[in-house]
C-alpha positions in Angstrom: -16.6 11.3 -0.1 -14.4 14.1 0.5 -11.8 14.3 3.4 -9.7 17.1 4.9 -6.2 17.4 3.3 -3.4 17.2 5.6 -0.4 19.6 5.2 2.7 17.5 3.6 6.1 19.1 3.4 6.3 18.4 -0.3 9.6 19.1 -0.7 10.6 16.6 2.1 8.5 14.0 0.3 10.3 14.5 -3.0 13.8 14.4 -1.4 12.7 11.0 0.2 11.8 9.8 -3.4 15.0 11.1 -4.8 17.1 9.5 -1.9 14.9 6.2 -2.4 15.8 6.2 -6.1 19.1 5.7 -5.6 19.0 3.1 -2.9 21.3 0.1 -2.8 20.3 -1.4 0.5 19.6 -4.8 -0.7 20.5 -7.2 -3.8 17.4 -6.1 -5.8 19.1 -2.6 -6.5 21.1 -4.8 -9.1 18.0 -6.4 -11.1 15.6 -3.3 -11.0 14.8 -1.2 -13.9 13.8 1.6 -11.4 12.6 2.0 -7.9 8.8 2.2 -7.6 8.5 4.7 -4.9 4.7 5.1 -4.7 2.1 7.4 -6.6 -0.9 9.4 -5.6 -1.7 12.4 -3.2 0.8 12.6 -0.2 -1.6 14.5 1.7 -4.4 11.7 1.2 -6.0 10.1 4.1 -5.7 6.6 2.7 -2.6 4.8 2.1 -2.7 1.7 0.1 0.3 -0.8 0.7 1.0 -3.6 -1.5 3.9 -6.4 -1.6 6.4 -5.4 -4.5 6.4 -4.1 -8.1 5.9 -6.5 -10.9 7.3 -6.5 -14.4 5.0 -3.7 -15.6 5.5 -1.6 -12.4 9.1 -2.1 -12.6 8.9 -0.8 -16.3 6.6 2.2 -15.7 7.9 3.2 -12.4 4.2 3.3 -11.1 2.5 0.8 -8.6 -0.5 -1.3 -9.4 -0.9 -0.5 -13.3 -1.7 -4.1 -14.2 -5.2 -6.0 -13.8 -4.7 -6.0 -10.1 -4.2 -2.2 -10.1 -7.4 -1.8 -12.6 -9.6 -4.0 -10.1 -8.2 -2.0 -7.1 -9.2 1.2 -8.7 -12.7 -0.2 -9.7 -13.4 -1.3 -6.1 -12.2 1.7 -4.5 -14.3 3.9 -6.5 -17.6 1.7 -6.0 -17.1 0.9 -2.5 -15.4 3.9 -0.9 -16.1 6.6 -3.4 -12.2 7.1 -4.0 -10.5 7.6 -7.1 -6.9 6.6 -7.4 -5.8 10.2 -7.1 -7.5 10.4 -3.9 -5.1 7.8 -2.3 -1.4 7.1 -2.1 -0.4 3.8 -3.2 3.1 2.2 -2.4 4.5 -1.4 -1.7 6.4 -2.9 1.1 9.5 -3.5 -1.1 10.1 -0.7 -3.7 12.0 -2.9 -6.4 10.8 -5.7 -8.2 12.1 -9.1 -7.3 13.3 -11.3 -10.1 10.8 -13.5 -11.8 8.1 -11.9 -9.2 9.4 -14.2 -6.6 8.2 -13.3 -3.0 10.6 -10.6 -1.5 13.2 -12.3 1.3 12.9 -11.2 4.9 16.3 -9.3 4.4 14.8 -7.3 1.5 11.8 -6.5 3.4 13.9 -5.4 6.5 16.0 -3.3 4.0 13.0 -1.6 2.4 10.9 -0.9 5.4 12.8 2.3 6.5 11.6 3.7 3.2 7.8 2.9 3.9 8.0 4.1 7.6 9.5 7.4 6.4 6.7 7.9 3.9 4.1 7.5 6.5 5.8 9.6 8.9 5.7 12.5 6.2 2.2 11.6 4.9 0.3 11.3 8.0 -2.5 9.0 6.5 -5.5 8.2 8.9 -6.0 5.0 7.4 -3.7 2.0 5.9 -5.1 -0.5 3.6 -3.0 -3.5 3.4 -3.2 -5.9 0.4 -2.4 -9.7 1.1 -0.1 -11.3 3.3 3.1 -9.7 2.8 2.2 -6.1 3.9 -0.6 -7.3 6.5 1.7 -9.5 8.3 4.7 -6.7 8.2 2.7 -3.8 9.5 0.6 -5.9 12.1 3.7 -7.7 13.3 2.1 -11.2 12.9 2.3 -14.5 11.3 -1.4 -14.9 10.9 -2.4 -15.2 7.2 -4.5 -12.6 5.4 -8.1 -14.8 5.5 -7.8 -14.6 9.4 -6.6 -10.8 9.7 -9.3 -9.3 7.2 -12.5 -8.4 8.0 -11.7 -6.0 10.8 -9.6 -2.9 11.5 -6.6 -2.5 14.1 -4.8 0.5 15.6 -1.3 0.4 14.8 1.8 2.7 14.8 4.0 3.0 11.4 6.7 5.4 11.4 5.8 6.8 14.5 2.2 7.6 13.6 -1.0 6.1 15.0 -3.3 4.8 12.2 -6.2 2.5 11.5 -5.0 -0.5 9.5 -7.6 -2.5 7.3 -6.0 -5.8 6.0 -7.6 -7.0 2.8 -7.0 -9.7 0.1 -4.5 -8.9 -2.8 -6.3 -7.9 -5.7 -4.6 -10.7 -7.7 -6.0 -13.3 -5.4 -9.3 -12.0 -6.1 -8.9 -11.9 -9.8 -8.1 -15.8 -9.4 -10.7 -16.6 -6.5 -14.3 -15.6 -7.9 -17.5 -14.6 -5.9 -16.4 -15.3 -2.3 -13.0 -13.1 -2.4 -14.8 -10.4 -4.4 -17.4 -10.1 -1.7 -14.6 -10.0 1.0 -12.8 -7.4 -0.3 -15.7 -5.1 -1.1 -16.7 -5.8 2.4 -13.0 -4.4 3.6 -13.4 -1.5 1.3 -16.6 -0.6 2.9 -14.7 -0.7 6.2 -12.1 1.8 5.0 -14.8 4.0 4.0 -16.5 4.0 7.4 -13.0 4.9 8.9 -12.5 7.9 6.5 -15.9 9.1 7.3 -15.4 9.2 11.0 -12.0 11.2 10.4 -13.7 13.6 8.1 -16.6 14.2 10.7 
């Protein structure tokens, strides 16, 4: 499946990456190895948003490079016909919380403007949120992912109207067996449907 590229001011996007790399808005700046700004095509119609970098992501500066990332890549290809390079992959929090603990409310709030600015510059048509943190944040809800997933939502992020599709985090799918695997596949097919509508 192919979608029409959207013009992105790459200079502005790289300026944002440079600014984010020097961020000291919360305490995670003292313990990170580097900021994991995100990776992929800034003109992509699909933005994938996870929670926070893990140890491998902190070391490499790339999001979703471990087992979860490998599963995500495989399922995006199988269910949506998308390669990793066809998307942009980011996290709600750009720095690794120590010991991979959950990010605090203050850390999420401090990092949210970076994600908003990314979306404002990128103009994605569809946002895929992985797991509770990103789904709850971007949908402004306390509902859990098992109740949120299975449908799409029209929301505004960074001043842009997008279609948001929440799904399970690939790490939970790796732990969960056949049912979560079937659910994430269903959600990715929904993503593919929305992208086809945009491209039509």
